[in-house]
RODO-2510 file (C-alpha; in nm, 4 decimals, decimal comma):
residues 573
     n   res          X          Y          Z
     1     m    -5,0401    -1,1161     2,3806
     2     k    -4,6987    -1,1993     2,2361
     3     r    -4,6463    -0,8351     2,1426
     4     l    -4,7454    -0,7288     2,4956
     5     k    -4,4852    -0,9657     2,6442
     6     s    -4,2222    -0,8212     2,4144
     7     f    -4,3183    -0,4713     2,5252
     8     f    -4,2757    -0,5520     2,8956
     9     l    -3,9450    -0,7240     2,8198
    10     f    -3,8285    -0,4068     2,6448
    11     i    -3,9225    -0,2027     2,9525
    12     f    -3,7137    -0,4373     3,1686
    13     i    -3,4150    -0,4140     2,9331
    14     s    -3,4532    -0,0365     2,9188
    15     a    -3,4366    -0,0085     3,2954
    16     f    -3,1296    -0,2329     3,2966
    17     f    -2,9599    -0,0219     3,0284
    18     l    -3,0420     0,2982     3,2152
    19     s    -2,8349     0,1698     3,5045
    20     l    -2,5452     0,1405     3,2590
    21     n    -2,5264     0,5078     3,1639
    22     n    -2,8613     0,5044     2,9764
    23     y    -2,7498     0,3167     2,6602
    24     v    -2,5052     0,0622     2,5261
    25     l    -2,2534     0,0887     2,2502
    26     g    -2,1152    -0,2367     2,1115
    27     q    -2,2250    -0,5993     2,1085
    28     l    -2,5715    -0,7035     2,2177
    29     t    -2,6384    -1,0085     2,4329
    30     e    -2,8245    -1,3058     2,2887
    31     e    -3,1249    -1,2180     2,5034
    32     q    -3,1335    -0,8613     2,3744
    33     i    -3,1013    -0,9824     2,0155
    34     g    -3,3910    -1,2215     2,0705
    35     v    -3,6101    -0,9369     2,1876
    36     f    -3,5220    -0,7178     1,8917
    37     r    -3,5925    -1,0029     1,6497
    38     s    -3,9500    -1,0230     1,7835
    39     v    -4,0139    -0,6728     1,6488
    40     k    -4,2382    -0,6468     1,3426
    41     t    -4,3063    -0,2749     1,3069
    42     v    -4,0723     0,0220     1,3351
    43     k    -4,1426     0,3910     1,3495
    44     i    -3,8643     0,6129     1,2145
    45     i    -3,8174     0,9602     1,3595
    46     l    -3,5716     1,1639     1,1570
    47     d    -3,4089     1,4857     1,2702
    48     q    -3,1565     1,6275     1,0214
    49     t    -3,0106     1,9777     1,0406
    50     y    -2,7411     2,1481     0,8344
    51     k    -2,5547     2,4449     0,9755
    52     e    -2,5851     2,7547     0,7559
    53     a    -2,7224     2,5393     0,4724
    54     e    -3,0784     2,5642     0,3467
    55     n    -3,2955     2,3190     0,1525
    56     v    -3,0621     2,0245     0,2172
    57     t    -3,2269     1,6862     0,2593
    58     l    -3,0438     1,3540     0,2582
    59     p    -3,2174     1,0168     0,2019
    60     f    -3,1851     0,8842     0,5567
    61     n    -3,5468     0,7772     0,5718
    62     e    -3,5551     0,6132     0,2284
    63     v    -3,2356     0,4134     0,2882
    64     a    -3,3389     0,3108     0,6404
    65     q    -3,6775     0,1868     0,5144
    66     r    -3,5199    -0,0288     0,2452
    67     l    -3,2589    -0,1765     0,4779
    68     l    -3,5169    -0,2524     0,7475
    69     g    -3,7297    -0,4113     0,4775
    70     y    -3,4461    -0,6550     0,4018
    71     a    -3,4795    -0,7667     0,7651
    72     g    -3,8534    -0,8258     0,7213
    73     l    -3,9555    -0,5181     0,9194
    74     k    -4,2425    -0,2897     0,8320
    75     v    -4,1901     0,0839     0,8707
    76     v    -4,5021     0,2629     0,9868
    77     n    -4,6037     0,6242     0,9308
    78     p    -4,4302     0,8795     1,1611
    79     s    -4,7723     0,9719     1,2996
    80     a    -4,8634     0,6099     1,3822
    81     k    -4,9559     0,5318     1,7407
    82     n    -4,9048     0,1563     1,7284
    83     f    -4,5548     0,0195     1,6650
    84     d    -4,3081    -0,2181     1,8283
    85     l    -3,9940    -0,0086     1,8163
    86     k    -3,8886     0,3487     1,7496
    87     m    -3,5757     0,4177     1,5474
    88     k    -3,4515     0,7704     1,5901
    89     i    -3,2015     0,9117     1,3428
    90     e    -3,0297     1,2326     1,4492
    91     a    -2,8064     1,3874     1,1832
    92     k    -2,6098     1,7100     1,1671
    93     g    -2,4302     1,8387     0,8620
    94     q    -2,1752     2,1122     0,8207
    95     a    -2,0168     2,2565     0,5100
    96     s    -1,6428     2,3290     0,4994
    97     s    -1,4735     2,5747     0,2697
    98     a    -1,1345     2,6406     0,1166
    99     s    -0,9909     2,9292    -0,0809
   100     y    -0,9136     2,8874    -0,4508
   101     q    -0,7221     3,1096    -0,6874
   102     k    -0,9454     3,3418    -0,8901
   103     l    -1,2632     3,1958    -0,7365
   104     g    -1,2136     3,2798    -0,3703
   105     s    -1,3885     3,0722    -0,1038
   106     r    -1,5818     2,7623    -0,2147
   107     y    -1,7659     2,5039    -0,0035
   108     t    -1,6065     2,1907    -0,1501
   109     g    -1,6172     1,9873     0,1716
   110     a    -1,8854     1,8642     0,4084
   111     s    -1,9424     1,6383     0,7062
   112     v    -2,2496     1,4457     0,8156
   113     s    -2,2592     1,2856     1,1600
   114     g    -2,5082     1,1661     1,4146
   115     w    -2,6701     0,8706     1,5918
   116     i    -2,8950     0,5777     1,5120
   117     s    -3,0964     0,5022     1,8283
   118     l    -3,3412     0,2237     1,9027
   119     e    -3,5825     0,3533     2,1655
   120     v    -3,8461     0,2097     2,3940
   121     q    -4,0736     0,4585     2,5673
   122     g    -3,8332     0,7370     2,4690
   123     v    -3,5350     0,5604     2,6247
   124     p    -3,2419     0,4723     2,3928
   125     v    -3,1679     0,1038     2,4509
   126     y    -2,9218     0,0727     2,1659
   127     r    -2,7230     0,3439     1,9943
   128     k    -2,4630     0,3644     1,7193
   129     a    -2,2785     0,6709     1,5937
   130     f    -2,2030     0,7483     1,2301
   131     k    -1,9867     1,0042     1,0568
   132     g    -1,8925     1,0760     0,6963
   133     v    -1,6511     1,3440     0,5808
   134     q    -1,5901     1,4755     0,2313
   135     e    -1,2616     1,6656     0,2498
   136     t    -1,2296     1,9977     0,0719
   137     a    -1,0679     1,9830    -0,2702
   138     k    -0,6960     2,0525    -0,2348
   139     v    -0,6337     2,1883    -0,5831
   140     m    -0,8223     2,3760    -0,8474
   141     l    -0,9324     2,1219    -1,1087
   142     q    -0,9699     2,2533    -1,4627
   143     g    -1,1777     2,1404    -1,7627
   144     e    -1,5313     2,0327    -1,8356
   145     s    -1,4683     1,6730    -1,7271
   146     s    -1,3237     1,7626    -1,3865
   147     v    -1,4390     1,5438    -1,1001
   148     i    -1,5000     1,8478    -0,8836
   149     r    -1,6416     2,1636    -1,0375
   150     i    -1,5084     2,4071    -0,7835
   151     s    -1,7069     2,7014    -0,9149
   152     e    -2,0402     2,5299    -0,8372
   153     y    -1,9849     2,5222    -0,4604
   154     k    -2,0661     2,8869    -0,3906
   155     t    -2,2773     2,8511    -0,0742
   156     p    -2,2981     2,6119     0,2224
   157     s    -2,6168     2,4700     0,0689
   158     s    -2,4223     2,3566    -0,2385
   159     a    -2,1594     2,1695    -0,0347
   160     p    -2,1192     1,7957    -0,1141
   161     f    -2,3301     1,6622     0,1724
   162     k    -2,4394     1,3574    -0,0300
   163     s    -2,0748     1,2601    -0,0853
   164     a    -2,0213     1,2724     0,2907
   165     f    -2,3395     1,0666     0,3395
   166     d    -2,2030     0,8016     0,1003
   167     k    -1,8619     0,7661     0,2663
   168     p    -1,7616     0,4317     0,4222
   169     g    -1,8335     0,4480     0,7949
   170     s    -2,1170     0,6919     0,7472
   171     f    -2,4889     0,6289     0,7792
   172     v    -2,5329     0,3418     0,5301
   173     s    -2,2433     0,1469     0,6808
   174     k    -2,3592     0,1873     1,0400
   175     m    -2,7216     0,1128     0,9521
   176     l    -2,6108    -0,2147     0,7947
   177     l    -2,4055    -0,2955     1,1047
   178     v    -2,7086    -0,2357     1,3286
   179     i    -2,9143    -0,4747     1,1169
   180     g    -2,6299    -0,7260     1,0924
   181     e    -2,5732    -0,7358     1,4678
   182     i    -2,9418    -0,8059     1,5290
   183     y    -3,0593    -1,0045     1,2283
   184     g    -2,7381    -1,1632     1,1008
   185     t    -2,6051    -1,1640     0,7462
   186     n    -2,9228    -1,2528     0,5535
   187     p    -3,0538    -0,8931     0,5352
   188     i    -2,7075    -0,7697     0,4379
   189     m    -2,6836    -1,0298     0,1653
   190     a    -3,0227    -0,9087     0,0441
   191     a    -2,8781    -0,5551     0,0369
   192     l    -2,6287    -0,6760    -0,2254
   193     r    -2,9201    -0,6330    -0,4672
   194     d    -3,0126    -0,2820    -0,3522
   195     q    -3,0890    -0,0190    -0,6138
   196     e    -2,8004     0,2049    -0,5011
   197     n    -2,4387     0,1067    -0,5547
   198     i    -2,3327     0,2740    -0,2291
   199     v    -2,5572     0,0302    -0,0404
   200     r    -2,4285    -0,2664    -0,2405
   201     n    -2,0682    -0,1613    -0,1798
   202     e    -2,1168    -0,1125     0,1920
   203     a    -2,3030    -0,4424     0,2192
   204     q    -1,9984    -0,6163     0,0706
   205     r    -1,7689    -0,4442     0,3162
   206     i    -1,9863    -0,5353     0,6161
   207     l    -2,0044    -0,8985     0,5051
   208     v    -1,6253    -0,9110     0,5094
   209     e    -1,6253    -0,7696     0,8635
   210     l    -1,8801    -1,0297     0,9760
   211     n    -1,6778    -1,3073     0,8032
   212     d    -1,9822    -1,5236     0,7287
   213     a    -1,9171    -1,7991     0,4737
   214     r    -2,2817    -1,7816     0,3634
   215     a    -2,1958    -1,4493     0,1992
   216     i    -1,9602    -1,6095    -0,0546
   217     e    -2,2279    -1,7055    -0,3099
   218     p    -2,4019    -1,3656    -0,3042
   219     l    -2,0629    -1,1996    -0,3412
   220     i    -1,9852    -1,4206    -0,6395
   221     a    -2,3163    -1,3103    -0,7868
   222     s    -2,2062    -0,9492    -0,7337
   223     l    -1,9232    -1,0089    -0,9789
   224     r    -2,1938    -0,9682    -1,2462
   225     d    -2,3182    -0,6349    -1,1059
   226     e    -2,3695    -0,3612    -1,3654
   227     d    -2,1571    -0,1181    -1,1641
   228     w    -1,7829    -0,1823    -1,2075
   229     n    -1,7054    -0,0397    -0,8625
   230     v    -1,9425    -0,2904    -0,7026
   231     r    -1,7714    -0,5696    -0,8977
   232     k    -1,4308    -0,4481    -0,7829
   233     n    -1,5390    -0,4398    -0,4187
   234     a    -1,6921    -0,7853    -0,4526
   235     v    -1,3553    -0,9110    -0,5762
   236     s    -1,1797    -0,7611    -0,2750
   237     a    -1,4385    -0,9058    -0,0388
   238     l    -1,4020    -1,2530    -0,1877
   239     s    -1,0261    -1,2377    -0,1474
   240     r    -1,0788    -1,2118     0,2269
   241     i    -1,3588    -1,4572     0,2960
   242     g    -1,3973    -1,6571    -0,0259
   243     g    -1,0992    -1,8897     0,0042
   244     s    -1,0625    -2,1625    -0,2564
   245     r    -1,4334    -2,1350    -0,3496
   246     a    -1,3648    -1,7885    -0,4891
   247     v    -1,0696    -1,8833    -0,7126
   248     e    -1,2566    -1,9758    -1,0310
   249     p    -1,4951    -1,6764    -1,0164
   250     l    -1,1946    -1,4505    -0,9562
   251     i    -1,0140    -1,6027    -1,2535
   252     a    -1,3221    -1,5211    -1,4603
   253     a    -1,3037    -1,1624    -1,3314
   254     l    -0,9641    -1,1323    -1,5012
   255     r    -1,1635    -1,0905    -1,8229
   256     d    -1,3628    -0,7914    -1,6935
   257     k    -1,3563    -0,4987    -1,9367
   258     y    -1,2601    -0,2565    -1,6592
   259     s    -0,8920    -0,2616    -1,5650
   260     e    -0,9730    -0,1667    -1,2056
   261     v    -1,1722    -0,4887    -1,1651
   262     r    -0,9025    -0,6971    -1,3360
   263     e    -0,6349    -0,5509    -1,1110
   264     a    -0,8429    -0,6229    -0,8001
   265     a    -0,8895    -0,9824    -0,9224
   266     v    -0,5147    -1,0235    -0,9750
   267     r    -0,4382    -0,8970    -0,6257
   268     a    -0,7139    -1,1153    -0,4787
   269     l    -0,5702    -1,4266    -0,6423
   270     g    -0,2277    -1,3378    -0,5096
   271     r    -0,3738    -1,3064    -0,1613
   272     i    -0,5431    -1,6474    -0,1807
   273     e    -0,2263    -1,8131    -0,3246
   274     d    -0,4039    -2,0945    -0,5091
   275     k    -0,2003    -2,2645    -0,7838
   276     r    -0,5022    -2,2773    -1,0143
   277     a    -0,4407    -1,9072    -1,0699
   278     v    -0,0846    -1,9470    -1,2024
   279     e    -0,1601    -1,9771    -1,5749
   280     p    -0,4247    -1,7007    -1,5750
   281     l    -0,1822    -1,4759    -1,3883
   282     i     0,0916    -1,5562    -1,6394
   283     n    -0,1468    -1,4421    -1,9127
   284     a    -0,2162    -1,1260    -1,7118
   285     l     0,1552    -1,0403    -1,7350
   286     k     0,0700    -0,9349    -2,0915
   287     d    -0,2253    -0,7124    -1,9983
   288     k    -0,2204    -0,3659    -2,1560
   289     s    -0,2470    -0,2106    -1,8080
   290     r     0,0847    -0,1500    -1,6318
   291     e    -0,0809    -0,1829    -1,2914
   292     i    -0,2180    -0,5259    -1,3803
   293     r     0,1154    -0,6526    -1,5145
   294     e     0,2863    -0,5320    -1,1989
   295     a     0,0195    -0,6854    -0,9744
   296     s     0,0447    -1,0137    -1,1682
   297     a     0,4185    -1,0375    -1,1048
   298     e     0,3543    -0,9668    -0,7373
   299     a     0,0818    -1,2336    -0,7202
   300     l     0,3075    -1,4906    -0,8878
   301     r     0,5767    -1,4040    -0,6341
   302     k     0,3365    -1,4923    -0,3533
   303     i     0,2298    -1,8229    -0,5103
   304     k     0,5947    -1,9221    -0,5870
   305     d     0,5167    -2,1661    -0,8683
   306     r     0,8100    -2,2503    -1,1010
   307     r     0,5825    -2,2334    -1,4059
   308     a     0,6072    -1,8576    -1,3709
   309     v     0,9874    -1,8389    -1,4021
   310     e     1,0179    -1,8054    -1,7819
   311     p     0,7278    -1,5553    -1,8117
   312     l     0,8788    -1,3498    -1,5304
   313     i     1,2172    -1,3565    -1,7048
   314     a     1,0419    -1,2165    -2,0126
   315     a     0,8858    -0,9477    -1,7892
   316     l     1,2375    -0,8247    -1,7049
   317     n     1,2161    -0,6565    -2,0468
   318     d     0,8782    -0,4928    -1,9864
   319     k     0,8535    -0,1312    -2,1019
   320     d     0,7553    -0,0152    -1,7517
   321     s     1,0178    -0,0147    -1,4785
   322     s     0,7697    -0,1015    -1,2007
   323     v     0,6841    -0,4277    -1,3803
   324     r     1,0521    -0,5097    -1,4337
   325     q     1,1199    -0,4422    -1,0671
   326     e     0,8352    -0,6648    -0,9457
   327     a     0,9460    -0,9406    -1,1871
   328     a     1,2975    -0,9301    -1,0418
   329     i     1,1618    -0,9501    -0,6863
   330     a     0,9420    -1,2462    -0,7840
   331     l     1,2324    -1,4338    -0,9444
   332     g     1,4317    -1,3940    -0,6258
   333     e     1,1441    -1,5303    -0,4171
   334     i     1,0742    -1,8288    -0,6457
   335     n     1,4485    -1,9118    -0,6267
   336     d     1,4999    -2,0923    -0,9567
   337     n     1,8530    -2,0930    -1,1062
   338     r     1,7146    -2,0306    -1,4558
   339     a     1,6786    -1,6693    -1,3484
   340     v     2,0485    -1,6063    -1,2714
   341     k     2,1773    -1,5187    -1,6203
   342     p     1,8768    -1,3004    -1,7115
   343     l     1,9133    -1,1190    -1,3786
   344     i     2,2850    -1,0587    -1,4406
   345     a     2,1892    -0,9058    -1,7769
   346     a     1,9290    -0,6922    -1,5996
   347     q     2,2069    -0,5311    -1,3935
   348     k     2,2333    -0,2907    -1,6871
   349     d     1,8725    -0,1733    -1,6492
   350     e     1,8386     0,2043    -1,6771
   351     n     1,6272     0,2267    -1,3615
   352     s     1,8096     0,2212    -1,0277
   353     h     1,5120     0,0695    -0,8420
   354     v     1,5035    -0,2200    -1,0863
   355     r     1,8782    -0,2753    -1,0499
   356     s     1,8437    -0,2722    -0,6718
   357     s     1,5727    -0,5404    -0,6866
   358     v     1,7828    -0,7404    -0,9340
   359     a     2,0816    -0,7289    -0,6972
   360     k     1,8659    -0,8461    -0,4044
   361     a     1,7246    -1,1278    -0,6167
   362     l     2,0745    -1,2412    -0,7146
   363     d     2,1714    -1,2475    -0,3477
   364     k     1,8725    -1,4695    -0,2700
   365     l     1,9753    -1,7016    -0,5520
   366     g     2,3213    -1,7380    -0,3972
   367     w     2,5053    -1,5662    -0,6833
   368     s     2,8579    -1,4308    -0,6231
   369     p     3,0421    -1,1674    -0,8333
   370     e     3,3328    -1,2970    -1,0387
   371     d     3,5734    -1,0074    -0,9668
   372     d     3,6028    -0,6779    -0,7776
   373     r     3,4586    -0,4743    -1,0637
   374     q     3,1459    -0,6906    -1,0772
   375     r     3,1297    -0,6830    -0,6994
   376     a     3,1463    -0,3020    -0,7074
   377     i     2,8580    -0,2897    -0,9569
   378     h     2,6575    -0,5194    -0,7312
   379     l     2,7247    -0,3069    -0,4230
   380     i     2,6346     0,0129    -0,6096
   381     d     2,3069    -0,1441    -0,7198
   382     r     2,2335    -0,2473    -0,3608
   383     g     2,3090     0,1058    -0,2443
   384     f     2,6009    -0,0107    -0,0281
   385     w     2,8138     0,2927    -0,1077
   386     n     3,0599     0,2621     0,1797
   387     e     3,1329    -0,0975     0,0840
   388     s     3,1972     0,0046    -0,2776
   389     i     3,4441     0,2691    -0,1557
   390     k     3,6435    -0,0005     0,0260
   391     i     3,6984    -0,1818    -0,3051
   392     g     3,8974     0,1177    -0,4285
   393     e     4,0238     0,1460    -0,7889
   394     p     3,8073    -0,1366    -0,9386
   395     a     3,4993     0,0587    -0,8277
   396     v     3,5997     0,3825    -1,0039
   397     e     3,4791     0,2945    -1,3545
   398     p     3,1346     0,1680    -1,2370
   399     l     3,1007     0,4811    -1,0223
   400     i     3,1869     0,7042    -1,3185
   401     v     2,9162     0,5253    -1,5155
   402     a     2,6783     0,5890    -1,2234
   403     l     2,7380     0,9654    -1,2619
   404     k     2,5091     0,9430    -1,5682
   405     d     2,2351     0,7455    -1,3960
   406     k     1,8763     0,8692    -1,4258
   407     s     1,8452     0,8785    -1,0483
   408     d     1,9860     1,1912    -0,8840
   409     y     2,0224     0,9856    -0,5648
   410     v     2,2590     0,7496    -0,7467
   411     r     2,4512     1,0319    -0,9143
   412     r     2,4927     1,2154    -0,5847
   413     n     2,6243     0,9105    -0,4001
   414     a     2,8476     0,8119    -0,6915
   415     a     3,0143     1,1543    -0,6791
   416     k     3,0566     1,1268    -0,3035
   417     a     3,2130     0,7808    -0,3346
   418     l     3,4555     0,8979    -0,6045
   419     g     3,5687     1,1757    -0,3737
   420     k     3,6399     0,9244    -0,0991
   421     i     3,8373     0,6937    -0,3300
   422     k     4,0414     0,9936    -0,4583
   423     d     4,1255     0,8387    -0,7947
   424     k     4,2517     1,1012    -1,0449
   425     s     4,0710     0,9356    -1,3364
   426     a     3,7430     1,0625    -1,1907
   427     v     3,8385     1,4304    -1,2176
   428     e     3,7312     1,4971    -1,5775
   429     p     3,3980     1,3120    -1,5468
   430     l     3,3248     1,5030    -1,2251
   431     i     3,4119     1,8347    -1,3906
   432     a     3,1716     1,7491    -1,6742
   433     v     2,8916     1,7036    -1,4196
   434     l     2,9832     2,0298    -1,2469
   435     k     2,9577     2,2203    -1,5756
   436     d     2,6129     2,0770    -1,6517
   437     k     2,3758     2,3564    -1,5504
   438     n     2,0781     2,1227    -1,5904
   439     e     2,2063     1,8900    -1,3195
   440     y     2,0361     1,8951    -0,9793
   441     s     2,2037     2,1307    -0,7361
   442     r     2,2592     1,8636    -0,4689
   443     v     2,4480     1,6486    -0,7192
   444     r     2,6705     1,9383    -0,8291
   445     e     2,7353     2,0301    -0,4660
   446     e     2,8532     1,6743    -0,3984
   447     v     3,0735     1,6938    -0,7095
   448     v     3,2397     2,0104    -0,5773
   449     k     3,3194     1,8354    -0,2489
   450     a     3,4563     1,5337    -0,4367
   451     l     3,6865     1,7498    -0,6491
   452     g     3,8184     1,9103    -0,3336
   453     e     3,8883     1,5696    -0,1784
   454     i     4,0656     1,4373    -0,4879
   455     n     4,2851     1,7533    -0,4814
   456     d     4,3763     1,7764    -0,8496
   457     s     4,4802     2,1092    -1,0053
   458     r     4,2488     2,0488    -1,3039
   459     a     3,9571     2,1279    -1,0748
   460     v     4,0738     2,4819    -0,9929
   461     e     3,9318     2,6661    -1,2942
   462     p     3,5914     2,4887    -1,2832
   463     l     3,5688     2,5655    -0,9110
   464     i     3,6583     2,9300    -0,9744
   465     a     3,3740     2,9425    -1,2265
   466     a     3,1443     2,7908    -0,9638
   467     l     3,2078     3,0947    -0,7404
   468     r     2,9791     3,2841    -0,9818
   469     d     2,7213     3,0061    -1,0027
   470     s     2,3529     3,1023    -0,9667
   471     d     2,2847     2,8007    -0,7456
   472     y     2,2270     2,9136    -0,3883
   473     n     2,4924     2,7022    -0,2150
   474     m     2,7402     2,6467    -0,4980
   475     p     2,9614     2,9581    -0,4439
   476     m     2,9980     2,8676    -0,0752
   477     y     3,1007     2,5063    -0,1464
   478     a     3,3310     2,6182    -0,4284
   479     a     3,5083     2,8646    -0,1977
   480     e     3,5499     2,5925     0,0655
   481     e     3,7179     2,3521    -0,1788
   482     l     3,9363     2,6199    -0,3384
   483     g     4,0704     2,6841     0,0080
   484     n     4,1457     2,3134     0,0460
   485     l     4,3257     2,3047    -0,2915
   486     k     4,5435     2,6067    -0,1913
   487     d     4,6058     2,7041    -0,5529
   488     k     4,7242     3,0658    -0,6043
   489     r     4,5026     3,1004    -0,9131
   490     a     4,2046     3,1190    -0,6793
   491     v     4,3244     3,4221    -0,4816
   492     e     4,1883     3,7034    -0,7009
   493     p     3,8514     3,5296    -0,7625
   494     l     3,8177     3,4684    -0,3893
   495     i     3,8976     3,8352    -0,3177
   496     l     3,6113     3,9265    -0,5524
   497     a     3,3889     3,6810    -0,3629
   498     l     3,4491     3,8831    -0,0456
   499     k     3,1932     4,1244    -0,1924
   500     h     2,9307     3,8561    -0,2579
   501     e     2,5764     3,9483    -0,1547
   502     r     2,5469     3,6446     0,0734
   503     d     2,7214     3,6546     0,4093
   504     m     2,7953     3,2793     0,4026
   505     v     2,9822     3,3128     0,0728
   506     r     3,1823     3,6051     0,2087
   507     s     3,2649     3,4016     0,5198
   508     y     3,3803     3,0971     0,3242
   509     a     3,5803     3,3099     0,0794
   510     a     3,7634     3,4668     0,3753
   511     k     3,8226     3,1220     0,5257
   512     a     3,9660     2,9960     0,1940
   513     l     4,2016     3,2923     0,1631
   514     g     4,3218     3,2194     0,5135
   515     k     4,4148     2,8665     0,4038
   516     i     4,5938     2,9815     0,0875
   517     k     4,7886     3,2476     0,2867
   518     d     4,8572     3,4847    -0,0005
   519     k     4,9602     3,8407     0,0993
   520     r     4,7338     3,9930    -0,1682
   521     a     4,4362     3,9069     0,0508
   522     v     4,5419     4,1063     0,3580
   523     e     4,4086     4,4494     0,2661
   524     p     4,0735     4,3199     0,1241
   525     l     4,0283     4,1116     0,4373
   526     i     4,0899     4,4097     0,6648
   527     a     3,8240     4,5980     0,4689
   528     l     3,5855     4,3058     0,5258
   529     l     3,6152     4,3484     0,9038
   530     g     3,3604     4,6247     0,8615
   531     d     3,0972     4,3700     0,7554
   532     k     2,7707     4,3961     0,9477
   533     f     2,7604     4,0193     1,0168
   534     r     2,9653     3,9006     1,3135
   535     m     3,0216     3,5585     1,1576
   536     v     3,1846     3,7208     0,8549
   537     r     3,4071     3,9326     1,0784
   538     s     3,5023     3,6263     1,2851
   539     y     3,6029     3,4195     0,9779
   540     t     3,7947     3,7200     0,8441
   541     a     3,9892     3,7730     1,1665
   542     r     4,0981     3,4081     1,1710
   543     a     4,2049     3,4312     0,8060
   544     l     4,4145     3,7403     0,8766
   545     g     4,5756     3,5669     1,1692
   546     n     4,6645     3,2676     0,9495
   547     i     4,8239     3,4908     0,6843
   548     t     5,0089     3,7390     0,9072
   549     g     5,0667     3,5570     1,2328
   550     e     4,9171     3,8576     1,4146
   551     s     4,6207     3,8527     1,6522
   552     f     4,3981     4,1584     1,6716
   553     g     4,0652     3,9761     1,6693
   554     i     3,7830     4,1502     1,4867
   555     s     3,9088     4,5029     1,5654
   556     q     3,9277     4,6671     1,2250
   557     s     4,0957     4,9774     1,3666
   558     q     4,3828     4,7764     1,5170
   559     w     4,4313     4,5800     1,1950
   560     k     4,4322     4,9013     0,9939
   561     e     4,6869     5,0611     1,2286
   562     w     4,9076     4,7521     1,2094
   563     w     4,8776     4,7408     0,8313
   564     e     4,9813     5,1069     0,7879
   565     e     5,2901     5,0470     0,9995
   566     n     5,3914     4,7161     0,8425
   567     k     5,2536     4,7272     0,4906
   568     s     5,5807     4,8018     0,3119
   569     k     5,7819     4,5747     0,5331
   570     y     5,5243     4,2963     0,5129
   571     i     5,5001     4,3022     0,1363
   572     k     5,8790     4,2624     0,1082
   573     k     5,8602     3,9329     0,2953
***
């Protein structure tokens, strides 16, 4: 009788849902949940198809049966006539391919999508979509231990459909959400003991979404799971819903043999910000894993306990720059004056990112430079290049030192700043950088501009050599600055550059000769008016006008006629 009442109630709800576009997506009402909870038997109808793929079967039915079992439901045979509720699973899969060198096309990607429907009398009264995508491999992975063996994915049937099935947000995740919305967290907590790690992982994730405090103890138990990935996800879940109850178990997880779990525990403790974690996190600053040492410094920064100051000062000497950087940031946040002198010493760190974090930490500690030189160093470390330029001469020596920095960004901006200051003592160091063929092109280009701005005759010969440089833009920039220097030694090399294969170099060589105004350039420039590029002809015409005072535009014939009439007379000038 009770089952009959439930059936008629389902019919009523079905009719109601049909008036709302046939089915609902989203939260159920308390009344609807009550009806679903009266169900004892479920019939699963599975329809899975895979485009162009044969003999592919995914464990929808097996997983659904186990998860429904955690809710106390019995799954009947698909041919059964008597059941309380029908669950229909519609799934479609499609393989995706990419082209790989030597192998050609391989089906290294796949997608699996569909619906989970709860039906009464063939009418869907509740429906939830799922989708999992395994992206195609972007690169060809080599070796026997490769994660993806590209060569194995020859046909659509061999595509990684199971990987797509296992993705977060795919079938397992949405099936757990269906059960959670109807039956609460108890079945999901039971799924933490499922035989498959994908189910255990997704159960943890869903429990975090549901934010039920009753899940804390089962999640703590999951910290002893045999699968390290499950343990790691349990750590992350506890960091979000575990609160202070999770601190001690998370501290214990710092001893896990897998670094991925230890790192997750460190980050979880930093998120919770409980002072009980300070000493264990200090110990983690000595972990053999760089990621864990870095995460420990970050966690200690969040907790802001002064017990961490001395260990963080020691971490300023860590072999890995990312740890040193995070230690500097943490010392600035904790704001303890014991850190000032060690941070000043760390201004000499070889890594520009570390020095930048050190400078920011010193600012937070209220430190002030003692003189303009120290102030210039501080501004350079902060990346305040324009401010360092305003200091002038005291900034030159620190900027010259910065020309040898490991960061090409620093070297490039140091060269630019030296050009703006225009101090002659920077010429030789800049020339040394220009001559270094192993230096990045953008740095050398900035050096060329700086030498032009400083306007020292020592730069002429190196810039002439740069006209023949193999770097794409270097001859163009060199010609530009030789024109600015107006040194007669550059005339013949610039005339040779008028025959350069690149039109931009020819244009800039003509422009430079126009600035130098040497009569030797007139005839070569007239010849260049026959260039096929209008820009080259335009630059050349302006250069000729600058040298001769005449104005015949880009007309080569008029310039030639003028030159024949005035050549002897002009040369005598």
